[in-house]
C-alpha positions in Angstrom: 0.0 0.0 0.0 1.4 3.4 -0.9 2.9 5.3 2.0 0.6 8.3 1.7 -2.4 6.1 2.0 -1.0 4.4 5.1 -0.2 7.7 6.7 -3.7 9.0 5.7 -5.3 6.0 7.3 -3.3 6.4 10.5 -4.3 10.1 10.7 -7.9 9.2 10.2 -7.8 6.6 13.0 -6.0 9.1 15.3 -8.6 11.8 14.4 -11.4 9.4 15.3 -9.7 8.5 18.6 -9.3 12.2 19.3 -12.9 12.9 18.7 -13.8 10.0 21.0 -11.5 11.3 23.7 -13.0 14.8 23.4 -16.5 13.4 23.7 -15.5 11.4 26.7 -13.9 14.4 28.3 -17.0 16.5 27.6 -19.2 13.9 29.2 -16.9 13.8 32.3 -17.0 17.6 32.6 -20.8 17.6 32.3 -21.1 14.9 35.0 -18.8 16.8 37.3 -20.8 20.0 36.7 -24.1 18.1 37.4 -22.6 16.6 40.6 -21.5 20.0 41.8 -24.9 21.5 41.2 -26.5 18.6 43.0 -24.1 19.0 45.9 -24.9 22.7 46.2 -28.6 22.0 46.1 -28.4 19.3 48.8 -26.2 21.6 51.0 -28.6 24.6 50.6 -31.7 22.6 51.2 -30.2 21.0 54.4 -29.1 24.4 55.7 -32.4 26.0 55.0 -34.2 23.2 56.8 -31.9 23.6 59.7 -32.5 27.3 59.8 -36.3 27.0 59.8 -36.3 24.4 62.5 -33.8 26.3 64.5 -35.8 29.5 64.3 -38.9 27.7 65.4 -37.2 26.1 68.4 -35.5 29.4 69.4 -38.9 31.2 69.4 -40.6 28.4 71.4 -37.7 28.4 74.0 -37.6 32.2 74.2 -41.3 32.3 75.0 -40.8 29.7 77.7 -37.8 31.6 79.2 -39.7 34.9 79.3 -42.7 33.2 80.8 -40.6 31.8 83.6 -39.0 35.1 84.3 -42.4 36.9 84.3 -43.7 34.4 86.9 -40.6 34.7 89.1 -40.6 38.5 89.0 -44.0 38.5 90.7 -42.8 36.6 93.8 -41.8 39.8 95.6 -45.4 41.0 95.4 -46.6 37.6 96.7 -44.1 37.8 99.6 -45.1 41.3 100.5 -48.7 40.3 100.8 -47.9 37.2 102.9 -45.7 39.3 105.2 -48.6 41.6 106.0 -50.7 38.8 107.5 -50.3 38.8 111.3 -50.6 35.6 113.2 -50.2 33.5 110.0 -49.1 29.9 110.4 -45.8 28.5 109.2 -46.6 27.2 105.8 -45.2 23.7 105.8 -43.3 21.9 103.1 -45.7 20.0 100.8 -45.0 16.3 100.4 -47.6 14.0 98.9 -47.4 10.9 96.6 -43.7 11.6 96.0 -44.2 15.3 95.2 -42.0 17.5 97.4 -42.3 21.3 97.3 -40.1 23.8 99.2 -41.2 25.7 102.3 -42.1 29.3 102.1 -39.0 31.5 102.4 -39.7 35.2 102.0 -36.1 36.4 101.5 -35.3 33.7 99.0 -38.4 34.5 97.0 -37.6 38.3 97.0 -34.1 37.6 95.8 -35.4 35.5 93.0 -38.0 38.1 92.1 -35.4 40.9 92.0 -33.0 39.0 89.8 -35.8 37.8 87.5 -37.0 41.4 87.0 -33.5 42.5 86.0 -33.0 39.5 83.6 -36.5 40.1 82.1 -35.5 43.7 81.4 -32.2 42.5 79.9 -33.5 39.9 77.5 -36.0 42.4 76.0 -33.3 43.8 73.7 -31.0 40.8 73.6 -30.4 38.4 70.7 -32.8 35.7 69.9 -32.1 32.6 72.0 -31.1 34.4 75.1 -34.3 33.8 77.1 -34.5 30.4 75.7 -30.9 29.8 76.8 -32.0 30.6 80.4 -34.8 28.1 80.2 -32.7 25.4 78.5 -30.0 25.6 81.2 -32.4 25.9 84.1 -30.8 29.2 85.1 -34.1 31.1 85.3 -33.8 30.4 89.0 -30.3 29.2 89.5 -28.7 32.3 87.8 -30.9 34.6 89.9 -30.0 32.8 93.1 -26.3 33.0 92.1 -26.6 36.8 92.2 -26.4 36.7 95.9 -24.3 39.7 96.8 -22.5 42.3 94.7 -18.7 42.4 94.5 -18.8 45.0 97.2 -20.4 42.6 99.6 -23.7 44.4 99.5 -26.8 42.2 99.0 -28.0 42.8 95.4 -31.6 42.6 96.6 -31.0 45.9 98.6 -29.7 47.8 95.6 -31.7 49.7 93.0 -31.4 51.6 89.7 -28.0 51.6 88.0 -26.2 50.0 90.9 -28.7 47.1 90.8 -28.2 46.6 87.0 -24.4 46.8 87.2 -24.2 44.4 90.1 -26.5 41.9 88.3 -24.5 42.1 85.1 -21.3 41.6 87.0 -22.7 38.6 88.8 -23.8 37.1 85.5 -20.3 37.6 84.3 -18.9 35.6 87.2 -18.2 38.5 89.5 -16.3 41.7 89.3 -13.1 41.7 87.3 -11.2 42.7 90.4 -11.8 39.2 91.9 -11.2 37.3 88.7 -14.7 37.4 87.2 -15.7 38.6 83.8 -17.4 41.7 85.2 -20.2 43.7 83.6 -18.7 43.3 80.1 -19.1 39.5 80.2 -22.5 39.8 81.9 -23.6 42.0 79.0 -22.3 39.4 76.6 -24.3 36.7 78.4 -27.5 38.8 78.1 -26.6 39.3 74.4 -27.0 35.6 73.8 -23.4 34.9 73.0 -23.2 32.0 75.5 -26.8 31.3 76.3 -28.3 31.3 72.9 -28.8 28.7 70.3 -25.3 27.3 70.8 -26.3 26.2 74.2 -29.6 24.7 73.0 -28.0 22.6 70.3 -24.3 22.3 71.2 -21.1 22.7 69.4 -22.3 20.7 66.5 -24.1 23.8 65.2 -20.8 25.3 64.2 -19.9 22.2 62.2 -23.1 22.7 60.2 -23.2 26.4 59.7 -19.5 26.7 59.1 -19.3 23.9 56.5 -18.0 25.0 53.1 -18.2 22.9 50.0 -15.0 21.6 48.3 -14.4 22.8 44.7 -14.0 19.2 43.7 -17.3 17.6 42.6 -17.0 14.2 44.3 -15.7 15.8 47.6 -18.4 18.4 47.5 -21.1 15.8 47.1 -19.7 13.8 50.0 -19.6 16.9 52.2 -23.1 17.9 51.3 -24.3 14.4 52.2 -22.6 14.6 55.6 -24.2 18.0 56.1 -27.6 16.5 55.2 -27.1 13.7 57.7 -26.0 16.1 60.4 -29.0 18.3 59.8 -31.3 15.3 60.0 -29.9 14.6 63.5 -30.1 18.2 64.7 -33.6 18.7 63.4 -34.8 15.5 65.1 -33.2 16.9 68.3 -34.8 20.3 67.9 -38.2 18.7 67.3 -37.9 16.8 70.5 -36.9 20.0 72.3 -39.9 21.9 70.8 -42.3 19.1 71.9 -40.8 19.1 75.5 -40.9 22.9 75.7 -44.5 23.1 74.4 -45.7 20.5 76.9 -43.8 22.3 79.7 -45.2 25.7 78.7 -48.8 24.4 78.6 -48.6 23.1 82.2 -46.7 26.1 83.4 -49.4 28.4 82.0 -52.1 26.4 83.8 -50.3 26.6 87.1 -49.6 30.3 86.5 -53.3 30.9 85.8 -54.3 29.4 89.2 -51.5 31.2 91.0 -52.4 34.7 89.6 -56.1 34.1 90.4 -55.3 33.4 94.0 -52.7 36.2 94.2 -55.4 38.7 93.1 -57.8 37.4 95.6 -55.3 37.7 98.4 -54.4 41.2 97.3 -58.1 42.1 97.5 -58.4 40.6 101.0 -55.4 42.5 102.4 -55.4 45.8 100.5 -59.1 46.4 99.9 -60.9 44.4 102.6 -58.0 45.3 104.9 -57.9 41.9 106.6 -54.4 41.5 107.9 -55.0 39.1 110.8 -55.0 35.4 110.0 -57.8 34.9 112.6 -60.1 37.2 110.6 -59.8 35.1 107.5 -62.7 32.7 106.7 -61.9 29.0 106.3 -62.2 29.4 102.6 -59.8 32.3 102.5 -57.3 30.4 104.7 -57.4 27.4 102.4 -57.1 29.7 99.3 -54.0 31.3 100.9 -52.4 28.0 101.8 -53.0 26.8 98.2 -51.4 30.0 96.9 -48.3 29.3 98.9 -48.4 25.8 97.5 -48.6 27.0 93.9 -45.6 29.4 94.5 -43.6 26.4 95.7 -44.6 24.5 92.6 -43.7 27.3 90.2 -40.4 27.9 91.9 -39.6 24.2 91.5 -40.7 24.2 87.9 -38.6 27.1 87.0 -35.5 25.3 88.2 -35.9 22.5 85.6 -33.3 22.6 82.9 -34.8 21.4 79.6 -31.4 20.8 78.1 -28.6 18.7 79.5 -25.3 20.2 78.1 -22.9 17.7 76.6 -19.3 17.7 77.6 -18.2 17.0 74.0 -18.7 20.1 71.9 -19.0 18.0 68.8 -22.0 16.2 70.1 -25.6 17.3 70.4 -27.0 18.3 73.8 -29.7 16.1 75.3 -33.3 17.0 75.9 -34.1 16.5 79.6 -37.2 14.5 78.9 -37.0 12.6 82.2 -37.1 15.6 84.6 -39.5 17.5 82.3 -42.1 14.7 82.3 -41.6 14.3 86.1 -42.3 17.9 86.9 -45.3 18.0 84.5 -46.8 15.0 86.3 -46.2 16.6 89.7 -47.8 19.9 88.5 -50.9 18.0 87.4 -51.2 16.3 90.8 -50.8 19.6 92.7 -53.4 21.3 90.4 -55.9 18.5 91.1 -55.5 19.3 94.8 -56.0 23.1 94.6 -58.4 23.6 91.7 -61.4 22.6 93.7 -60.8 25.6 96.0 -61.1 29.2 94.8 
């Protein structure tokens, strides 16, 4: 065969092979591009789903935290009324069918009320998740109790105005900077939600989700998006469990609060309008009503101590919803309500 024909044949074969290689390369590029688009879509859908569920949970928890603070902030009014009653009995600790409620302690309740009022004022302009963080960590009561005394040694409950606010913020920050605490600056950060917000509700895993960035390689990007999707599935399941627990807790808290405020108004009317301040002048019905009011305060105090979230020690793990204690206190509240609702 003439050499030109042989060369021409070789060139033709090579050309065909080149076209085939080009087609194959084009297919590969299209597949990679499709994979990258799918990865981005999976990532965006997962993050949007997380954001929606997280926003819902944050709102529910904030409502619960503010509700608890509102309740606790009224305890000083309650204590002031009780203290006006002369010859009143010692209101004993309630213990029935495994339900134990604390005894009436005026100073303790006033301290709680003072701190709750400050926190309530602070969360009003704070970041979303701050009030919910208080409820999640059970610090609606414990943080207020921790206020104790200002760094000067003065009881916070005796302060007022700017001094009260400053002392409270310093206490939330772990004490004055002079004694190694974070001081007012850290306290302000706490109220700003930096440490008590969503990070506390969910745990360190939130940063693994929101901080994830897709690789610029298609296969790696798809793998990362799948991991994000799986992580979001776990977090959303956790958030849904927390939402359910919070809603159940809020419902029973609201029922107890309704009965509490009803009796608080009645006692206010008895003392400040009917001007009965001697226990012996109270009717049997009024005495029973007052005793039940004290009982309800003890129940609310106990309920507001419950932490809905158990913080994990591992920042890469999800926190745990405190289902056990939440269900227990709900059951106790229902038992106590059944005892007091029959009396006005």
